[in-house]
MITI-62213 format. One record per atom (N, C-alpha, C): x, y, z; residue number from 1; residue in one letter. Coordinates in steps of 0.2 Angstrom, whole numbers, plus 2048, in hexadecimal, padded with zeros to 3 digits. Example, Ala and Ser with C-alpha at 12.3 -4.5 7.8 and 13.67 -1.06 7.14 Angstrom:
residues 2
<rec X="842" Y="7E4" Z="827" num="1" residu="A"/>
<rec X="83E" Y="7EA" Z="827" num="1" residu="A"/>
<rec X="842" Y="7F0" Z="827" num="1" residu="A"/>
<rec X="840" Y="7F5" Z="823" num="2" residu="S"/>
<rec X="844" Y="7FB" Z="824" num="2" residu="S"/>
<rec X="840" Y="800" Z="827" num="2" residu="S"/>
END
This chain:
residues 111
<rec X="AA0" Y="781" Z="68B" num="1" residu="M"/>
<rec X="AA4" Y="785" Z="68F" num="1" residu="M"/>
<rec X="AAA" Y="781" Z="692" num="1" residu="M"/>
<rec X="AB0" Y="783" Z="691" num="2" residu="A"/>
<rec X="AB6" Y="77F" Z="693" num="2" residu="A"/>
<rec X="AB7" Y="780" Z="69B" num="2" residu="A"/>
<rec X="ABA" Y="77A" Z="69D" num="3" residu="H"/>
<rec X="ABB" Y="77B" Z="6A5" num="3" residu="H"/>
<rec X="AC3" Y="77C" Z="6A6" num="3" residu="H"/>
<rec X="AC4" Y="781" Z="6AA" num="4" residu="H"/>
<rec X="ACC" Y="782" Z="6AC" num="4" residu="H"/>
<rec X="ACC" Y="781" Z="6B3" num="4" residu="H"/>
<rec X="AD2" Y="77E" Z="6B5" num="5" residu="D"/>
<rec X="AD3" Y="77E" Z="6BC" num="5" residu="D"/>
<rec X="AD7" Y="784" Z="6BE" num="5" residu="D"/>
<rec X="AD5" Y="788" Z="6C2" num="6" residu="T"/>
<rec X="AD8" Y="78E" Z="6C4" num="6" residu="T"/>
<rec X="AD8" Y="78F" Z="6CB" num="6" residu="T"/>
<rec X="ADC" Y="793" Z="6CE" num="7" residu="D"/>
<rec X="ADD" Y="794" Z="6D5" num="7" residu="D"/>
<rec X="ADA" Y="79B" Z="6D6" num="7" residu="D"/>
<rec X="ADA" Y="79F" Z="6D1" num="8" residu="L"/>
<rec X="AD8" Y="7A6" Z="6D2" num="8" residu="L"/>
<rec X="AD4" Y="7A8" Z="6CC" num="8" residu="L"/>
<rec X="ACE" Y="7AB" Z="6CD" num="9" residu="A"/>
<rec X="ACA" Y="7AE" Z="6C7" num="9" residu="A"/>
<rec X="ACB" Y="7B6" Z="6C8" num="9" residu="A"/>
<rec X="ACD" Y="7B9" Z="6C3" num="10" residu="I"/>
<rec X="ACD" Y="7C1" Z="6C3" num="10" residu="I"/>
<rec X="AC8" Y="7C3" Z="6BE" num="10" residu="I"/>
<rec X="AC5" Y="7C8" Z="6C1" num="11" residu="I"/>
<rec X="ABF" Y="7CA" Z="6BD" num="11" residu="I"/>
<rec X="AC2" Y="7D1" Z="6BA" num="11" residu="I"/>
<rec X="AC2" Y="7D2" Z="6B5" num="12" residu="G"/>
<rec X="AC4" Y="7D8" Z="6B1" num="12" residu="G"/>
<rec X="ACC" Y="7D7" Z="6AE" num="12" residu="G"/>
<rec X="ACD" Y="7D9" Z="6A8" num="13" residu="A"/>
<rec X="AD3" Y="7D8" Z="6A4" num="13" residu="A"/>
<rec X="AD6" Y="7DF" Z="6A3" num="13" residu="A"/>
<rec X="AD4" Y="7E4" Z="6A7" num="14" residu="G"/>
<rec X="AD7" Y="7EA" Z="6A6" num="14" residu="G"/>
<rec X="ADF" Y="7EA" Z="6A9" num="14" residu="G"/>
<rec X="AE2" Y="7EF" Z="6AA" num="15" residu="P"/>
<rec X="AE9" Y="7EF" Z="6AD" num="15" residu="P"/>
<rec X="AE9" Y="7EC" Z="6B3" num="15" residu="P"/>
<rec X="AE5" Y="7ED" Z="6B8" num="16" residu="A"/>
<rec X="AE5" Y="7EA" Z="6BF" num="16" residu="A"/>
<rec X="AE4" Y="7E2" Z="6BE" num="16" residu="A"/>
<rec X="ADF" Y="7E1" Z="6BB" num="17" residu="G"/>
<rec X="ADE" Y="7D9" Z="6BA" num="17" residu="G"/>
<rec X="AE4" Y="7D5" Z="6B7" num="17" residu="G"/>
<rec X="AE7" Y="7D9" Z="6B1" num="18" residu="L"/>
<rec X="AEC" Y="7D6" Z="6AE" num="18" residu="L"/>
<rec X="AF3" Y="7D5" Z="6B3" num="18" residu="L"/>
<rec X="AF4" Y="7DB" Z="6B7" num="19" residu="F"/>
<rec X="AF9" Y="7DA" Z="6BB" num="19" residu="F"/>
<rec X="AF8" Y="7D5" Z="6C1" num="19" residu="F"/>
<rec X="AF2" Y="7D5" Z="6C3" num="20" residu="A"/>
<rec X="AF0" Y="7CF" Z="6C8" num="20" residu="A"/>
<rec X="AF1" Y="7C9" Z="6C5" num="20" residu="A"/>
<rec X="AF0" Y="7C8" Z="6BE" num="21" residu="A"/>
<rec X="AF1" Y="7C1" Z="6BC" num="21" residu="A"/>
<rec X="AF9" Y="7C0" Z="6BB" num="21" residu="A"/>
<rec X="AFD" Y="7C5" Z="6BA" num="22" residu="Y"/>
<rec X="B04" Y="7C4" Z="6BA" num="22" residu="Y"/>
<rec X="B07" Y="7C2" Z="6C1" num="22" residu="Y"/>
<rec X="B04" Y="7C6" Z="6C6" num="23" residu="Y"/>
<rec X="B06" Y="7C5" Z="6CD" num="23" residu="Y"/>
<rec X="B04" Y="7BE" Z="6D0" num="23" residu="Y"/>
<rec X="AFE" Y="7BC" Z="6CF" num="24" residu="A"/>
<rec X="AFB" Y="7B6" Z="6D1" num="24" residu="A"/>
<rec X="AFF" Y="7B0" Z="6CE" num="24" residu="A"/>
<rec X="B00" Y="7B0" Z="6C7" num="25" residu="G"/>
<rec X="B04" Y="7AB" Z="6C4" num="25" residu="G"/>
<rec X="B0B" Y="7AB" Z="6C6" num="25" residu="G"/>
<rec X="B0E" Y="7B1" Z="6C8" num="26" residu="F"/>
<rec X="B15" Y="7B1" Z="6CB" num="26" residu="F"/>
<rec X="B15" Y="7AE" Z="6D1" num="26" residu="F"/>
<rec X="B10" Y="7AE" Z="6D5" num="27" residu="R"/>
<rec X="B10" Y="7AA" Z="6DB" num="27" residu="R"/>
<rec X="B0D" Y="7A4" Z="6DB" num="27" residu="R"/>
<rec X="B0C" Y="7A1" Z="6D5" num="28" residu="G"/>
<rec X="B0B" Y="79A" Z="6D4" num="28" residu="G"/>
<rec X="B03" Y="798" Z="6D3" num="28" residu="G"/>
<rec X="AFF" Y="79D" Z="6D3" num="29" residu="L"/>
<rec X="AF8" Y="79C" Z="6D2" num="29" residu="L"/>
<rec X="AF6" Y="79B" Z="6CA" num="29" residu="L"/>
<rec X="AF1" Y="797" Z="6C9" num="30" residu="R"/>
<rec X="AEE" Y="796" Z="6C3" num="30" residu="R"/>
<rec X="AE9" Y="79B" Z="6C2" num="30" residu="R"/>
<rec X="AE9" Y="79F" Z="6BD" num="31" residu="V"/>
<rec X="AE5" Y="7A5" Z="6BD" num="31" residu="V"/>
<rec X="AE0" Y="7A4" Z="6B7" num="31" residu="V"/>
<rec X="ADA" Y="7A7" Z="6B8" num="32" residu="A"/>
<rec X="AD5" Y="7A8" Z="6B3" num="32" residu="A"/>
<rec X="AD3" Y="7B0" Z="6B3" num="32" residu="A"/>
<rec X="AD3" Y="7B3" Z="6AD" num="33" residu="V"/>
<rec X="AD1" Y="7BA" Z="6AD" num="33" residu="V"/>
<rec X="ACB" Y="7BA" Z="6A9" num="33" residu="V"/>
<rec X="AC6" Y="7BD" Z="6AB" num="34" residu="V"/>
<rec X="ABF" Y="7BE" Z="6A8" num="34" residu="V"/>
<rec X="ABE" Y="7C5" Z="6A7" num="34" residu="V"/>
<rec X="ABC" Y="7C7" Z="6A0" num="35" residu="D"/>
<rec X="AB9" Y="7CD" Z="69F" num="35" residu="D"/>
<rec X="AB3" Y="7CE" Z="69B" num="35" residu="D"/>
<rec X="AB0" Y="7D3" Z="69B" num="36" residu="S"/>
<rec X="AAA" Y="7D3" Z="695" num="36" residu="S"/>
<rec X="AAC" Y="7D6" Z="68F" num="36" residu="S"/>
<rec X="AB2" Y="7DA" Z="68E" num="37" residu="L"/>
<rec X="AB4" Y="7DD" Z="689" num="37" residu="L"/>
<rec X="AB8" Y="7D7" Z="685" num="37" residu="L"/>
<rec X="AB8" Y="7D8" Z="67D" num="38" residu="P"/>
<rec X="ABB" Y="7D3" Z="679" num="38" residu="P"/>
<rec X="AC3" Y="7D3" Z="679" num="38" residu="P"/>
<rec X="AC6" Y="7D8" Z="67B" num="39" residu="E"/>
<rec X="ACD" Y="7D8" Z="67B" num="39" residu="E"/>
<rec X="AD0" Y="7DA" Z="683" num="39" residu="E"/>
<rec X="AD6" Y="7D8" Z="684" num="40" residu="L"/>
<rec X="AD9" Y="7D9" Z="68A" num="40" residu="L"/>
<rec X="ADB" Y="7E1" Z="68B" num="40" residu="L"/>
<rec X="ADB" Y="7E4" Z="691" num="41" residu="G"/>
<rec X="ADD" Y="7EA" Z="692" num="41" residu="G"/>
<rec X="AD7" Y="7EE" Z="694" num="41" residu="G"/>
<rec X="AD1" Y="7EB" Z="695" num="42" residu="G"/>
<rec X="ACC" Y="7EF" Z="698" num="42" residu="G"/>
<rec X="ACA" Y="7F6" Z="695" num="42" residu="G"/>
<rec X="AC8" Y="7FB" Z="698" num="43" residu="Q"/>
<rec X="AC7" Y="801" Z="696" num="43" residu="Q"/>
<rec X="ACD" Y="806" Z="693" num="43" residu="Q"/>
<rec X="AD2" Y="803" Z="695" num="44" residu="V"/>
<rec X="AD8" Y="806" Z="691" num="44" residu="V"/>
<rec X="AD8" Y="805" Z="68A" num="44" residu="V"/>
<rec X="AD7" Y="7FE" Z="688" num="45" residu="T"/>
<rec X="AD7" Y="7FC" Z="682" num="45" residu="T"/>
<rec X="AD1" Y="7FE" Z="67E" num="45" residu="T"/>
<rec X="ACC" Y="7FE" Z="681" num="46" residu="A"/>
<rec X="AC5" Y="800" Z="67E" num="46" residu="A"/>
<rec X="AC4" Y="807" Z="67D" num="46" residu="A"/>
<rec X="AC7" Y="80C" Z="681" num="47" residu="M"/>
<rec X="AC5" Y="813" Z="681" num="47" residu="M"/>
<rec X="ACC" Y="817" Z="67F" num="47" residu="M"/>
<rec X="AD1" Y="816" Z="681" num="48" residu="Y"/>
<rec X="AD7" Y="81B" Z="680" num="48" residu="Y"/>
<rec X="ADE" Y="816" Z="67F" num="48" residu="Y"/>
<rec X="ADE" Y="813" Z="67A" num="49" residu="P"/>
<rec X="AE4" Y="80F" Z="679" num="49" residu="P"/>
<rec X="AEA" Y="814" Z="677" num="49" residu="P"/>
<rec X="AE8" Y="819" Z="674" num="50" residu="E"/>
<rec X="AEE" Y="81E" Z="671" num="50" residu="E"/>
<rec X="AEF" Y="823" Z="677" num="50" residu="E"/>
<rec X="AEB" Y="824" Z="67C" num="51" residu="K"/>
<rec X="AEC" Y="829" Z="681" num="51" residu="K"/>
<rec X="AF2" Y="828" Z="685" num="51" residu="K"/>
<rec X="AF6" Y="82D" Z="687" num="52" residu="L"/>
<rec X="AFB" Y="82C" Z="68B" num="52" residu="L"/>
<rec X="AFA" Y="82C" Z="692" num="52" residu="L"/>
<rec X="AFC" Y="827" Z="696" num="53" residu="I"/>
<rec X="AFA" Y="826" Z="69D" num="53" residu="I"/>
<rec X="B00" Y="828" Z="6A1" num="53" residu="I"/>
<rec X="AFF" Y="82C" Z="6A6" num="54" residu="F"/>
<rec X="B05" Y="82F" Z="6AA" num="54" residu="F"/>
<rec X="B05" Y="82D" Z="6B1" num="54" residu="F"/>
<rec X="B01" Y="828" Z="6B3" num="55" residu="D"/>
<rec X="B01" Y="826" Z="6BA" num="55" residu="D"/>
<rec X="B02" Y="81F" Z="6BB" num="55" residu="D"/>
<rec X="B07" Y="81C" Z="6B7" num="56" residu="V"/>
<rec X="B08" Y="815" Z="6B8" num="56" residu="V"/>
<rec X="B10" Y="814" Z="6BA" num="56" residu="V"/>
<rec X="B11" Y="811" Z="6C0" num="57" residu="A"/>
<rec X="B18" Y="811" Z="6C3" num="57" residu="A"/>
<rec X="B1D" Y="80E" Z="6BE" num="57" residu="A"/>
<rec X="B23" Y="811" Z="6BE" num="58" residu="G"/>
<rec X="B28" Y="80F" Z="6BA" num="58" residu="G"/>
<rec X="B28" Y="812" Z="6B2" num="58" residu="G"/>
<rec X="B22" Y="816" Z="6B1" num="59" residu="F"/>
<rec X="B21" Y="819" Z="6AA" num="59" residu="F"/>
<rec X="B20" Y="820" Z="6AA" num="59" residu="F"/>
<rec X="B23" Y="824" Z="6A9" num="60" residu="P"/>
<rec X="B21" Y="82C" Z="6A9" num="60" residu="P"/>
<rec X="B1B" Y="82D" Z="6A5" num="60" residu="P"/>
<rec X="B1B" Y="82A" Z="6A0" num="61" residu="Q"/>
<rec X="B15" Y="82A" Z="69B" num="61" residu="Q"/>
<rec X="B15" Y="823" Z="697" num="61" residu="Q"/>
<rec X="B0F" Y="821" Z="695" num="62" residu="I"/>
<rec X="B0E" Y="81B" Z="691" num="62" residu="I"/>
<rec X="B08" Y="81B" Z="68D" num="62" residu="I"/>
<rec X="B07" Y="819" Z="688" num="63" residu="K"/>
<rec X="B01" Y="819" Z="684" num="63" residu="K"/>
<rec X="AFD" Y="813" Z="687" num="63" residu="K"/>
<rec X="AF7" Y="813" Z="687" num="64" residu="G"/>
<rec X="AF2" Y="80D" Z="689" num="64" residu="G"/>
<rec X="AF4" Y="808" Z="686" num="64" residu="G"/>
<rec X="AF4" Y="807" Z="680" num="65" residu="R"/>
<rec X="AF5" Y="801" Z="67C" num="65" residu="R"/>
<rec X="AFC" Y="7FE" Z="67E" num="65" residu="R"/>
<rec X="B01" Y="801" Z="67F" num="66" residu="D"/>
<rec X="B08" Y="7FF" Z="681" num="66" residu="D"/>
<rec X="B08" Y="7FC" Z="688" num="66" residu="D"/>
<rec X="B04" Y="800" Z="68C" num="67" residu="L"/>
<rec X="B03" Y="7FD" Z="694" num="67" residu="L"/>
<rec X="B00" Y="7F6" Z="693" num="67" residu="L"/>
<rec X="AFA" Y="7F5" Z="690" num="68" residu="V"/>
<rec X="AF7" Y="7EF" Z="68F" num="68" residu="V"/>
<rec X="AFC" Y="7EA" Z="68C" num="68" residu="V"/>
<rec X="AFF" Y="7EB" Z="687" num="69" residu="A"/>
<rec X="B03" Y="7E6" Z="684" num="69" residu="A"/>
<rec X="B09" Y="7E4" Z="689" num="69" residu="A"/>
<rec X="B0B" Y="7E9" Z="68D" num="70" residu="N"/>
<rec X="B10" Y="7E7" Z="691" num="70" residu="N"/>
<rec X="B0E" Y="7E2" Z="697" num="70" residu="N"/>
<rec X="B07" Y="7E4" Z="699" num="71" residu="L"/>
<rec X="B05" Y="7E0" Z="69F" num="71" residu="L"/>
<rec X="B03" Y="7D9" Z="69C" num="71" residu="L"/>
<rec X="B00" Y="7D9" Z="696" num="72" residu="V"/>
<rec X="AFF" Y="7D2" Z="693" num="72" residu="V"/>
<rec X="B05" Y="7CE" Z="692" num="72" residu="V"/>
<rec X="B0B" Y="7D1" Z="690" num="73" residu="A"/>
<rec X="B12" Y="7CE" Z="690" num="73" residu="A"/>
<rec X="B14" Y="7CC" Z="696" num="73" residu="A"/>
<rec X="B13" Y="7D0" Z="69B" num="74" residu="Q"/>
<rec X="B15" Y="7CE" Z="6A2" num="74" residu="Q"/>
<rec X="B11" Y="7C8" Z="6A5" num="74" residu="Q"/>
<rec X="B0A" Y="7C8" Z="6A3" num="75" residu="A"/>
<rec X="B07" Y="7C3" Z="6A6" num="75" residu="A"/>
<rec X="B07" Y="7BD" Z="6A2" num="75" residu="A"/>
<rec X="B09" Y="7BD" Z="69C" num="76" residu="A"/>
<rec X="B0A" Y="7B7" Z="697" num="76" residu="A"/>
<rec X="B0D" Y="7B0" Z="69A" num="76" residu="A"/>
<rec X="B13" Y="7B1" Z="69E" num="77" residu="P"/>
<rec X="B16" Y="7AB" Z="6A0" num="77" residu="P"/>
<rec X="B12" Y="7A8" Z="6A6" num="77" residu="P"/>
<rec X="B0D" Y="7AB" Z="6A9" num="78" residu="S"/>
<rec X="B09" Y="7A7" Z="6AE" num="78" residu="S"/>
<rec X="B04" Y="7A4" Z="6AA" num="78" residu="S"/>
<rec X="B03" Y="7A4" Z="6A4" num="79" residu="A"/>
<rec X="AFD" Y="7A1" Z="69F" num="79" residu="A"/>
<rec X="AF7" Y="7A2" Z="6A2" num="79" residu="A"/>
<rec X="AF4" Y="7A8" Z="6A3" num="80" residu="P"/>
<rec X="AEE" Y="7A8" Z="6A6" num="80" residu="P"/>
<rec X="AE8" Y="7A7" Z="6A0" num="80" residu="P"/>
<rec X="AE3" Y="7A4" Z="6A3" num="81" residu="V"/>
<rec X="ADD" Y="7A2" Z="69E" num="81" residu="V"/>
<rec X="ADA" Y="7A8" Z="69E" num="81" residu="V"/>
<rec X="AD7" Y="7AB" Z="698" num="82" residu="T"/>
<rec X="AD3" Y="7B0" Z="697" num="82" residu="T"/>
<rec X="ACD" Y="7AF" Z="694" num="82" residu="T"/>
<rec X="AC7" Y="7B2" Z="696" num="83" residu="S"/>
<rec X="AC0" Y="7B1" Z="694" num="83" residu="S"/>
<rec X="ABD" Y="7B7" Z="694" num="83" residu="S"/>
<rec X="AB8" Y="7B7" Z="68F" num="84" residu="K"/>
<rec X="AB3" Y="7BC" Z="68E" num="84" residu="K"/>
<rec X="AAD" Y="7BA" Z="691" num="84" residu="K"/>
<rec X="AAA" Y="7BD" Z="696" num="85" residu="T"/>
<rec X="AA3" Y="7BB" Z="698" num="85" residu="T"/>
<rec X="A9E" Y="7BC" Z="692" num="85" residu="T"/>
<rec X="A9A" Y="7B7" Z="692" num="86" residu="E"/>
<rec X="A94" Y="7B7" Z="68D" num="86" residu="E"/>
<rec X="A8E" Y="7BA" Z="68F" num="86" residu="E"/>
<rec X="A8D" Y="7BB" Z="696" num="87" residu="T"/>
<rec X="A87" Y="7BF" Z="698" num="87" residu="T"/>
<rec X="A89" Y="7C5" Z="69D" num="87" residu="T"/>
<rec X="A85" Y="7C9" Z="69E" num="88" residu="K"/>
<rec X="A87" Y="7CE" Z="6A3" num="88" residu="K"/>
<rec X="A83" Y="7CD" Z="6A9" num="88" residu="K"/>
<rec X="A86" Y="7CD" Z="6AF" num="89" residu="P"/>
<rec X="A83" Y="7CB" Z="6B5" num="89" residu="P"/>
<rec X="A7C" Y="7D0" Z="6B6" num="89" residu="P"/>
<rec X="A78" Y="7CE" Z="6B9" num="90" residu="E"/>
<rec X="A72" Y="7D2" Z="6BB" num="90" residu="E"/>
<rec X="A73" Y="7D5" Z="6C1" num="90" residu="E"/>
<rec X="A71" Y="7DC" Z="6C1" num="91" residu="A"/>
<rec X="A72" Y="7E0" Z="6C7" num="91" residu="A"/>
<rec X="A6C" Y="7DF" Z="6CB" num="91" residu="A"/>
<rec X="A6D" Y="7DE" Z="6D2" num="92" residu="K"/>
<rec X="A68" Y="7DD" Z="6D6" num="92" residu="K"/>
<rec X="A68" Y="7E2" Z="6DC" num="92" residu="K"/>
<rec X="A63" Y="7E5" Z="6DE" num="93" residu="P"/>
<rec X="A63" Y="7E9" Z="6E3" num="93" residu="P"/>
<rec X="A66" Y="7E7" Z="6EA" num="93" residu="P"/>
<rec X="A69" Y="7EA" Z="6EE" num="94" residu="V"/>
<rec X="A6B" Y="7E8" Z="6F4" num="94" residu="V"/>
<rec X="A68" Y="7EC" Z="6FA" num="94" residu="V"/>
<rec X="A66" Y="7E9" Z="6FF" num="95" residu="D"/>
<rec X="A62" Y="7ED" Z="704" num="95" residu="D"/>
<rec X="A68" Y="7EE" Z="709" num="95" residu="D"/>
<rec X="A6A" Y="7F4" Z="70A" num="96" residu="L"/>
<rec X="A6F" Y="7F7" Z="70F" num="96" residu="L"/>
<rec X="A6C" Y="7FA" Z="715" num="96" residu="L"/>
<rec X="A66" Y="7F9" Z="716" num="97" residu="S"/>
<rec X="A62" Y="7FC" Z="71C" num="97" residu="S"/>
<rec X="A65" Y="7FA" Z="722" num="97" residu="S"/>
<rec X="A68" Y="7F4" Z="723" num="98" residu="K"/>
<rec X="A6A" Y="7F1" Z="729" num="98" residu="K"/>
<rec X="A72" Y="7F1" Z="728" num="98" residu="K"/>
<rec X="A76" Y="7F4" Z="724" num="99" residu="A"/>
<rec X="A7C" Y="7F3" Z="723" num="99" residu="A"/>
<rec X="A80" Y="7F6" Z="729" num="99" residu="A"/>
<rec X="A7E" Y="7FC" Z="72C" num="100" residu="D"/>
<rec X="A81" Y="7FF" Z="732" num="100" residu="D"/>
<rec X="A81" Y="7FA" Z="738" num="100" residu="D"/>
<rec X="A7B" Y="7F7" Z="739" num="101" residu="E"/>
<rec X="A79" Y="7F2" Z="73F" num="101" residu="E"/>
<rec X="A7E" Y="7EC" Z="73E" num="101" residu="E"/>
<rec X="A7E" Y="7E9" Z="738" num="102" residu="K"/>
<rec X="A83" Y="7E3" Z="736" num="102" residu="K"/>
<rec X="A8A" Y="7E5" Z="738" num="102" residu="K"/>
<rec X="A8C" Y="7EA" Z="735" num="103" residu="L"/>
<rec X="A93" Y="7ED" Z="736" num="103" residu="L"/>
<rec X="A95" Y="7ED" Z="73D" num="103" residu="L"/>
<rec X="A90" Y="7F1" Z="741" num="104" residu="S"/>
<rec X="A91" Y="7F2" Z="748" num="104" residu="S"/>
<rec X="A92" Y="7EB" Z="74B" num="104" residu="S"/>
<rec X="A8E" Y="7E6" Z="74A" num="105" residu="S"/>
<rec X="A8E" Y="7E0" Z="74E" num="105" residu="S"/>
<rec X="A95" Y="7DC" Z="74B" num="105" residu="S"/>
<rec X="A97" Y="7DD" Z="745" num="106" residu="L"/>
<rec X="A9D" Y="7DA" Z="743" num="106" residu="L"/>
<rec X="AA3" Y="7DD" Z="747" num="106" residu="L"/>
<rec X="AA3" Y="7E3" Z="749" num="107" residu="L"/>
<rec X="AA8" Y="7E7" Z="74C" num="107" residu="L"/>
<rec X="AA7" Y="7E7" Z="754" num="107" residu="L"/>
<rec X="AA3" Y="7E2" Z="756" num="108" residu="G"/>
<rec X="AA2" Y="7E1" Z="75D" num="108" residu="G"/>
<rec X="A9E" Y="7E7" Z="760" num="108" residu="G"/>
<rec X="A9A" Y="7EA" Z="75D" num="109" residu="G"/>
<rec X="A95" Y="7F0" Z="760" num="109" residu="G"/>
<rec X="A99" Y="7F7" Z="75F" num="109" residu="G"/>
<rec X="A9F" Y="7F8" Z="75C" num="110" residu="K"/>
<rec X="AA1" Y="7FD" Z="75B" num="110" residu="K"/>
<rec X="AA1" Y="800" Z="754" num="110" residu="K"/>
<rec X="AA0" Y="807" Z="753" num="111" residu="K"/>
<rec X="A9E" Y="80A" Z="74C" num="111" residu="K"/>
<rec X="AA4" Y="80E" Z="74B" num="111" residu="K"/>
END
């Protein structure tokens, strides 16, 4: 496994992750983008690349594949390192029985 010096690891190479890579690079950070899917674009690429998307600022409508292509091009000058995860993380149960008590103590006794 290669070693990369980065300032920020972004988990997920979907539209939000790709924009985060662009913005962090724009601000001078070295970025690594990690995803479990083989291609950039997340679910947009995997499930509906030909579907028109109507809720992206600046585009009355845009196909999923075109949105991803634009985001990849936008992030490219920042030279983010991309990587596919080799293993899936193991889900572990979380005990939330004391969450309200902990939150209350963090808020100084206020709920």
